[in-house]
C-alpha positions in Angstrom: -135.5 -69.7 -186.1 -137.8 -68.8 -189.0 -141.0 -70.8 -189.1 -141.6 -73.3 -191.8 -144.7 -71.5 -192.9 -142.8 -68.2 -193.3 -140.0 -69.9 -195.2 -142.5 -71.5 -197.6 -144.2 -68.2 -198.2 -140.8 -66.5 -198.9 -139.9 -69.2 -201.4 -143.3 -68.9 -203.1 -142.9 -65.1 -203.2 -139.4 -65.3 -204.6 -140.4 -67.8 -207.3 -143.4 -65.7 -208.3 -141.2 -62.6 -208.5 -138.7 -64.4 -210.7 -141.5 -65.8 -213.0 -143.2 -62.3 -213.3 -139.9 -60.7 -214.2 -139.1 -63.3 -216.7 -142.5 -63.0 -218.4 -142.2 -59.2 -218.4 -138.7 -59.4 -220.0 -140.0 -61.8 -222.7 -143.1 -59.6 -223.5 -141.1 -56.4 -223.5 -138.5 -57.9 -225.9 -141.2 -59.3 -228.1 -142.8 -55.8 -228.3 -139.4 -54.2 -228.9 -138.4 -56.6 -231.7 -141.7 -56.8 -233.6 -143.3 -53.4 -233.3 -144.6 -51.9 -236.5 -142.2 -49.0 -236.8 -140.4 -49.5 -240.1 -137.5 -47.4 -238.9 -136.5 -50.2 -236.5 -136.4 -52.9 -239.2 -132.6 -52.9 -239.1 -132.4 -53.6 -235.3 -131.3 -57.2 -235.8 -132.2 -60.5 -234.2 -134.5 -60.4 -231.2 -132.1 -62.2 -228.9 -129.6 -59.3 -229.2 -131.9 -57.2 -227.0 -132.4 -59.5 -224.0 -129.3 -61.6 -224.1 -128.3 -59.6 -220.9 -131.1 -61.3 -219.1 -130.7 -64.7 -220.8 -127.6 -66.0 -219.1 -125.4 -64.5 -216.4 -128.0 -62.3 -214.7 -130.6 -65.0 -214.4 -127.9 -67.3 -213.0 -126.9 -64.7 -210.6 -130.6 -64.1 -209.5 -131.1 -67.8 -209.0 -127.9 -68.1 -207.0 -128.9 -65.1 -204.9 -132.3 -66.6 -204.2 -130.8 -69.9 -203.1 -128.1 -68.2 -201.1 -130.5 -65.9 -199.4 -132.7 -68.9 -198.6 -129.8 -70.7 -197.0 -129.1 -67.7 -194.9 -132.7 -67.3 -194.0 -133.0 -71.0 -193.1 -130.1 -70.8 -190.7 -131.1 -67.4 -189.3 -132.7 -67.1 -185.9 -134.1 -63.7 -186.9 -137.0 -63.6 -189.4 -136.3 -59.9 -189.9 -133.0 -60.7 -191.5 -134.6 -63.1 -193.9 -137.3 -60.6 -194.9 -134.6 -57.9 -195.3 -132.7 -60.2 -197.7 -135.7 -61.0 -199.8 -136.6 -57.3 -199.9 -133.1 -56.4 -200.9 -133.3 -59.0 -203.7 -136.7 -57.6 -204.8 -135.4 -54.1 -205.0 -132.2 -55.2 -206.8 -134.2 -57.1 -209.4 -136.6 -54.2 -209.8 -133.8 -51.7 -210.4 -132.2 -54.1 -212.8 -135.4 -54.5 -214.7 -136.0 -50.7 -215.0 -132.3 -50.1 -216.0 -132.8 -52.6 -218.8 -135.9 -50.8 -219.9 -134.2 -47.5 -219.9 -131.3 -49.0 -221.9 -133.7 -50.5 -224.4 -135.7 -47.3 -224.8 -132.4 -45.3 -225.3 -131.4 -47.7 -228.0 -134.8 -47.3 -229.7 -134.4 -43.5 -229.6 -130.9 -43.8 -231.0 -132.0 -46.0 -233.9 -134.9 -43.7 -234.6 -132.6 -40.7 -234.5 -130.2 -42.4 -236.9 -133.1 -43.3 -239.2 -134.5 -39.7 -239.1 -131.0 -38.3 -239.7 -130.6 -40.6 -242.7 -134.0 -39.6 -244.0 -133.3 -35.9 -243.5 -130.0 -36.4 -245.4 -131.8 -37.9 -248.3 -134.4 -35.2 -248.3 -131.7 -32.6 -248.2 -129.9 -34.2 -251.2 -133.2 -34.3 -253.0 -133.9 -30.6 -252.2 -130.4 -29.7 -253.4 -131.0 -31.5 -256.7 -134.3 -29.8 -257.1 -132.8 -26.4 -256.3 -130.0 -27.1 -258.8 -132.5 -28.1 -261.5 -134.5 -24.9 -260.8 -131.3 -22.8 -261.0 -130.4 -24.5 -264.3 -133.9 -23.9 -265.6 -133.8 -20.3 -264.5 -130.4 -19.9 -266.3 -131.7 -21.4 -269.5 -134.8 -19.1 -269.2 -132.5 -16.1 -268.8 -130.4 -17.1 -271.8 -133.5 -17.7 -273.9 -134.9 -14.3 -272.9 -131.6 -12.6 -273.7 -131.6 -14.2 -277.1 -135.2 -13.3 -277.7 -134.6 -9.7 -276.6 -131.5 -9.5 -278.8 -133.5 -10.8 -281.8 -136.3 -8.2 -281.1 -134.2 -5.3 -280.1 -131.0 -5.6 -282.2 -130.1 -3.4 -285.2 -130.9 -4.6 -288.7 -129.0 -2.5 -291.2 -130.0 -3.5 -294.8 -130.4 -2.1 -298.3 -133.9 -0.6 -298.7 -133.7 0.1 -302.4 -131.2 0.5 -305.3 -132.2 3.0 -308.0 -130.6 4.1 -311.3 -130.8 7.9 -311.7 -129.7 10.4 -314.3 -127.3 13.2 -313.3 -125.1 15.6 -315.2 -121.5 14.6 -315.4 -118.5 16.9 -315.2 -118.9 18.1 -318.8 -122.6 18.9 -318.4 -123.7 15.9 -320.3 -126.3 13.5 -318.9 -124.8 10.6 -317.0 -126.0 7.7 -314.9 -125.6 7.2 -311.1 -126.7 4.5 -308.8 -128.5 5.6 -305.7 -129.0 3.1 -302.9 -130.5 3.5 -299.5 -129.2 1.9 -296.3 -131.8 1.7 -293.5 -131.8 0.4 -289.9 -134.9 -1.7 -289.6 -134.1 -2.7 -285.9 -134.8 -1.0 -282.6 -131.2 -0.4 -281.5 -128.6 1.9 -283.2 -126.3 0.2 -285.6 -122.7 1.1 -284.8 -119.5 1.1 -286.8 -121.5 0.8 -290.0 -119.5 0.3 -293.2 -120.4 -0.8 -296.7 -118.9 -1.6 -300.1 -120.4 -2.3 -303.5 -119.3 -3.3 -307.0 -120.7 -3.6 -310.5 -120.4 -6.5 -312.9 -121.9 -7.7 -316.2 -122.8 -11.3 -315.9 -125.3 -13.8 -317.4 -128.8 -13.4 -316.0 -129.6 -15.3 -312.8 -126.1 -16.4 -312.1 -124.9 -16.7 -308.5 -121.1 -16.9 -308.9 -120.5 -13.2 -309.4 -120.2 -12.0 -305.8 -116.6 -11.4 -305.1 -114.9 -8.7 -303.0 -112.0 -7.8 -305.3 -111.6 -4.1 -305.8 -115.1 -2.8 -304.9 -116.2 0.2 -306.9 -117.4 2.2 -304.0 -117.3 2.0 -300.2 -117.8 4.1 -297.1 -117.6 3.9 -293.3 -119.7 5.9 -290.9 -120.3 5.7 -287.2 -123.9 5.2 -286.2 -127.3 4.6 -287.9 -130.2 5.2 -285.5 -133.3 3.0 -285.5 -135.6 3.8 -288.3 -133.1 6.1 -290.0 -131.8 5.7 -293.5 -128.9 7.1 -295.5 -128.7 7.5 -299.2 -125.5 7.2 -301.2 -124.8 7.8 -304.9 -122.2 6.1 -306.9 -121.4 7.0 -310.6 -122.0 4.1 -313.0 -118.6 3.1 -314.4 -118.0 2.7 -318.1 -119.5 -0.6 -319.2 -118.4 -3.0 -321.9 -120.7 -5.2 -323.9 -123.8 -3.0 -323.3 -125.5 -4.7 -326.3 -125.7 -8.0 -324.3 -127.5 -6.1 -321.5 -130.0 -4.7 -324.0 -130.8 -8.0 -325.7 -131.1 -9.7 -322.3 -128.3 -12.2 -322.5 -126.4 -10.4 -319.7 -127.4 -8.2 -316.8 -125.8 -5.3 -314.9 -125.4 -6.4 -311.3 -124.9 -4.2 -308.3 -123.9 -6.2 -305.3 -122.1 -5.6 -302.0 -122.1 -6.0 -298.3 -123.0 -3.9 -295.2 -121.0 -4.5 -292.0 -122.1 -3.2 -288.5 -122.4 -3.9 -284.8 -126.0 -4.8 -283.8 -126.0 -3.0 -280.4 -125.2 -6.2 -278.5 -121.5 -6.2 -279.3 -121.9 -8.7 -282.2 -120.7 -8.1 -285.7 -123.3 -8.5 -288.4 -123.3 -8.5 -292.2 -126.0 -7.9 -294.8 -125.3 -9.0 -298.4 -127.3 -7.5 -301.2 -127.6 -8.3 -304.9 -129.6 -6.3 -307.5 -129.8 -6.4 -311.3 -131.1 -4.6 -314.5 -131.3 -5.7 -318.1 -133.4 -5.3 -321.2 -133.9 -2.5 -323.8 -134.8 0.0 -321.1 -132.1 -0.9 -318.6 -130.5 2.6 -318.7 -133.8 4.5 -318.0 -134.2 5.8 -314.4 -135.8 3.2 -312.2 -135.3 0.7 -309.5 -133.1 -2.4 -309.8 -134.6 -5.8 -309.4 -133.8 -7.9 -306.3 -131.9 -11.0 -307.4 -132.9 -14.5 -306.5 -129.5 -15.2 -304.9 -127.0 -13.2 -302.9 -129.4 -11.4 -300.5 -128.9 -12.7 -296.9 -128.0 -11.4 -293.5 -126.6 -12.6 -290.2 
């Protein structure tokens, strides 16, 4: 029969063990639920983490203590009683550490989920930044291509239009119009073609540029950068020359140059020159008109 003193000590030991375990559970759950890690803010109410020890397990522990005490009280062998209490202690200790391992595993899982979510957000942000960089690079390339095209493309335009004297078929002096086409760009102008026409119109009018039956036209292949070509066109028989002399009308030479600029784009250059006055038929350059001179 176990002595009364030993039984009392066993009861005190068991009660102290239960109290220590309960305090440890409460403190651990408080630390778990209210720690400063912001990644664990979505864990939930505190009781969700120690509800395992709030009901059935504590009831089972209390029942095991009372049952063990009844066995120890009826036992004639104190070793059996001590063994039962030790078994309870070991079982409670293992339960306690299993709970801690479960709680730590849950903390690690929540942190891993939060880290994965953060990494996903960072990856999305990095993808957006990379896309913005790619778009900016594309825009830069397009702007550089446009700038290079503007700087390097061909610019085929009329350099000058001059009225010259030349003998006609019968050996009598006649008038010819000499005009010079020049490539002011840095790339060869390809598939170059031009046409021009003559017309007597009032001075400084802008409605005379039409393409009906040009007086002269020609097509040639390539005009290298900085090169120029001169063409001569006989001046046709004019009517109402008196109006040109007295300045009411003017003789207009106008036309268009068509070419490819070296970047597979078709370009045009329009030109418009005039002469009038008492000395309009003397050799000399035509005057550039205010309207009708433009290019693409």
